[in-house]
C-alpha positions in Angstrom: -109.7 229.9 -134.4 -109.4 233.1 -132.1 -112.7 234.6 -130.9 -114.8 231.7 -132.7 -116.0 229.8 -129.7 -113.4 226.8 -130.1 -112.2 225.2 -127.0 -110.7 222.0 -125.8 -112.2 220.1 -122.7 -109.9 218.0 -120.6 -111.0 214.9 -118.7 -111.7 216.9 -115.7 -114.2 219.2 -117.7 -111.9 222.1 -117.7 -111.8 224.0 -120.9 -108.7 225.6 -122.4 -109.0 228.2 -125.4 -106.6 228.4 -128.3 -105.2 231.4 -126.9 -104.2 229.5 -123.6 -102.8 226.6 -125.5 -100.9 228.2 -128.2 -98.0 230.9 -128.0 -96.7 232.4 -131.3 -93.3 234.2 -130.6 -91.2 235.7 -133.4 -87.5 234.4 -133.5 -86.3 235.3 -137.0 -82.5 236.0 -135.6 -80.4 238.1 -137.9 -82.7 237.6 -140.8 -84.0 234.9 -143.3 -81.5 232.2 -144.0 -78.8 234.3 -142.1 -77.8 232.0 -139.1 -75.6 233.2 -135.9 -73.0 230.9 -134.8 -75.1 230.5 -131.5 -78.0 229.3 -133.5 -75.8 226.8 -135.6 -74.2 225.4 -132.2 -77.6 224.9 -130.6 -78.7 223.1 -133.8 -75.7 220.8 -133.5 -76.3 220.3 -129.8 -79.9 219.3 -130.4 -79.0 216.9 -133.0 -76.1 215.3 -130.8 -78.4 215.1 -127.7 -81.6 214.0 -129.3 -81.0 212.8 -133.0 -83.3 215.5 -134.1 -82.1 217.8 -136.9 -83.2 221.3 -137.0 -82.8 223.5 -140.2 -81.1 226.8 -140.2 -83.8 228.8 -141.7 -87.0 228.0 -139.7 -87.0 225.4 -136.9 -83.4 226.1 -135.9 -84.1 229.8 -135.3 -87.5 229.0 -133.8 -86.0 226.6 -131.2 -83.2 228.9 -130.4 -85.7 231.6 -129.8 -87.7 229.4 -127.5 -85.0 228.4 -125.3 -83.8 231.9 -124.8 -87.3 233.0 -123.8 -87.4 230.0 -121.5 -84.0 231.0 -120.1 -84.9 234.5 -119.8 -88.5 234.2 -118.4 -89.0 230.5 -117.0 -92.2 231.5 -115.2 -93.8 232.5 -118.5 -93.2 229.2 -119.8 -94.1 226.9 -116.7 -95.6 223.6 -117.6 -95.3 221.5 -120.6 -93.9 223.0 -123.7 -94.4 221.6 -127.1 -92.2 222.7 -129.9 -93.5 222.0 -133.3 -90.7 221.0 -135.8 -92.0 221.8 -139.3 -89.4 220.4 -141.5 -87.2 222.5 -143.9 -84.2 220.4 -144.3 -83.2 221.7 -147.7 -81.9 224.7 -145.8 -79.1 222.6 -144.5 -77.0 222.5 -147.7 -76.2 226.3 -147.6 -74.9 225.8 -144.1 -72.9 222.5 -144.3 -69.5 224.0 -144.1 -70.4 226.2 -141.1 -72.0 223.1 -139.5 -68.9 220.9 -140.2 -66.8 223.3 -138.5 -68.7 223.1 -135.4 -69.0 219.4 -135.3 -65.2 219.2 -135.9 -64.9 221.3 -132.5 -66.1 218.3 -130.4 -69.0 217.9 -127.9 -70.6 221.2 -126.7 -71.1 222.2 -123.2 -74.5 221.0 -121.8 -76.9 223.7 -121.5 -79.8 221.5 -120.1 -81.8 222.9 -123.2 -84.6 220.4 -122.7 -85.9 221.3 -119.2 -87.5 224.4 -118.1 -86.0 225.3 -114.7 -89.6 226.5 -113.5 -91.2 223.2 -114.2 -91.9 221.0 -111.3 -90.5 217.4 -111.0 -94.1 215.9 -110.7 
């Protein structure tokens, strides 16, 4: 869509370009299908708190990368943030033993992962 004149128009007539709406960030972590303990712990925490299961190959790494970026630079992510979960559940089988170890440790500490500190309370 970039540079092709596409835009979204809100109810107030304000237009938003795809470049303003979409941010694509790289979050490959240590590499394809290589999960860090931090990534696996975050996946477990998201599943416990929301019921949403992230896979360790794509969506788990992407979510972990997003959370890190929001924590490091909350002003860049001010406003509503939409994370697109694209599936990938087959990647869970390879990490089942690691995930089981983390699950057996008990509840994780709360990181307030689902709220941007720069977001207003409006």
